[in-house]
Structures are given as structure tokens and as C-alpha cells.
C-alpha positions as CSV (number, residue, x, y, z in Angstrom):
1,X,8.6,-63.1,-66.3
2,X,6.1,-61.6,-68.6
3,X,2.9,-60.0,-67.7
4,X,0.3,-58.9,-70.3
5,X,-0.9,-55.4,-70.7
6,X,-4.5,-56.5,-70.1
7,X,-3.5,-58.1,-66.8
8,X,-1.4,-55.2,-65.7
9,X,-4.2,-52.9,-66.5
10,X,-6.6,-54.7,-64.5
11,X,-4.3,-55.0,-61.4
12,X,-3.8,-51.1,-61.7
13,X,-7.6,-50.6,-62.0
14,X,-8.6,-52.8,-59.2
15,X,-5.8,-51.3,-57.0
16,X,-7.0,-47.7,-57.8
17,X,-10.8,-48.7,-57.0
18,X,-9.9,-50.5,-53.7
19,X,-7.5,-47.5,-52.6
20,X,-10.4,-45.2,-53.2
21,X,-12.9,-47.2,-51.1
22,X,-10.4,-47.3,-48.2
23,X,-10.3,-43.6,-48.0
24,X,-14.0,-43.4,-47.8
25,X,-13.8,-45.3,-44.5
26,X,-12.2,-42.3,-42.8
27,X,-15.0,-40.5,-41.1
28,X,-14.4,-37.4,-39.2
29,X,-17.1,-35.5,-37.2
30,X,-15.0,-32.3,-36.4
31,X,-16.8,-30.1,-38.8
32,X,-20.6,-31.5,-38.4
33,X,-23.0,-28.8,-37.2
34,X,-26.6,-29.1,-36.3
35,X,-28.4,-32.0,-34.6
36,X,-26.7,-35.4,-34.3
37,X,-28.8,-38.5,-34.9
38,X,-29.0,-39.9,-31.5
39,X,-28.6,-36.8,-29.5
40,X,-30.7,-35.7,-26.4
41,X,-31.9,-32.2,-26.3
42,X,-33.5,-29.7,-24.3
43,X,-34.9,-26.3,-25.4
44,X,-37.5,-24.6,-27.4
45,X,-38.1,-24.3,-31.2
46,X,-35.4,-21.6,-31.6
47,X,-32.7,-22.9,-29.2
48,X,-31.6,-26.3,-28.0
49,X,-28.9,-27.7,-25.8
50,X,-27.4,-31.1,-26.2
51,X,-27.5,-32.8,-22.8
52,X,-24.6,-34.9,-23.0
53,X,-21.8,-32.3,-24.0
54,X,-23.5,-29.0,-23.5
55,X,-23.7,-28.0,-27.3
56,X,-25.8,-24.8,-27.8
57,X,-27.6,-24.5,-31.1
58,X,-29.8,-21.4,-32.0
59,X,-31.7,-21.1,-35.2
60,X,-33.4,-17.7,-35.8
61,X,-35.6,-17.6,-38.8
62,X,-35.2,-14.5,-40.9
63,X,-37.6,-15.0,-43.9
64,X,-39.3,-17.7,-45.9
65,X,-40.4,-17.7,-49.5
66,X,-42.6,-20.4,-50.9
67,X,-42.1,-21.6,-54.5
68,X,-43.3,-24.0,-57.0
69,X,-40.8,-26.5,-55.6
70,X,-39.0,-26.4,-52.3
71,X,-39.5,-23.2,-50.1
72,X,-36.4,-21.0,-49.8
73,X,-35.8,-20.1,-46.3
74,X,-33.0,-17.8,-44.6
75,X,-31.9,-18.5,-41.0
76,X,-29.3,-17.1,-38.8
77,X,-27.8,-20.3,-37.0
78,X,-25.3,-20.3,-34.1
79,X,-23.7,-23.5,-33.1
80,X,-21.3,-23.6,-30.1
81,X,-19.3,-26.7,-29.6
82,X,-16.8,-25.2,-27.3
83,X,-17.0,-25.2,-23.6
84,X,-14.4,-25.1,-20.8
85,X,-14.2,-26.3,-17.1
86,X,-12.9,-23.9,-14.7
87,X,-11.6,-25.3,-11.5
88,X,-10.6,-22.9,-8.6
89,X,-8.4,-24.6,-5.9
90,X,-7.4,-23.4,-2.5
91,X,-3.6,-23.0,-2.3
92,X,-3.6,-24.1,1.3
93,X,-5.8,-27.2,1.2
94,X,-5.6,-28.2,-2.5
95,X,-9.5,-28.5,-2.6
């Protein structure tokens, strides 16, 4: 069976393009910091707590410089995604 070079190149090209688009479907949110799109928050302009998971986000502005284009600002940001649940049980009753 004979396959022309042009046909083999087209198959290789489309296979490469489709494989690349399949990798783009893998979305992980483990490294995302800041405010999620549909989050519910409580706090002030410096700190906020996400109500559904207890994520603490603090932004402390250090300095801002206005320029011709976009302003340049420096902030100290703390974003805590970790929390633990501590359960103490009575050895006798289990409650």
C-alpha cells in the first residue's frame, strides 16, 4: 500500500495539532492565587476571607508610581490556602 508524502504530512500535521489541543483541556487550579471568579468574600480593602473554604488573602500596598502608561505598584501579598480541622475525642465516650 502506497501513501503519498503529502497525505502522510497532512496526517502528521493534523495529529500534532489535535494532540496539542487535547493537552490544553487539562486545567488544574492548584497554583492559582488571588480572588476566584465566583467566590464569596468577607473583609476589608486589605484582607479578605473566602467564606466557603476559609482562604485568607492579605494585600498590603507598599508603594505606587504613576507613569505615562500603566501605574507600577508594589504589594506584599499573603495567600493562605491551608487550614486544618482539629478534632478532640474523649477516650471513654468517643465523643
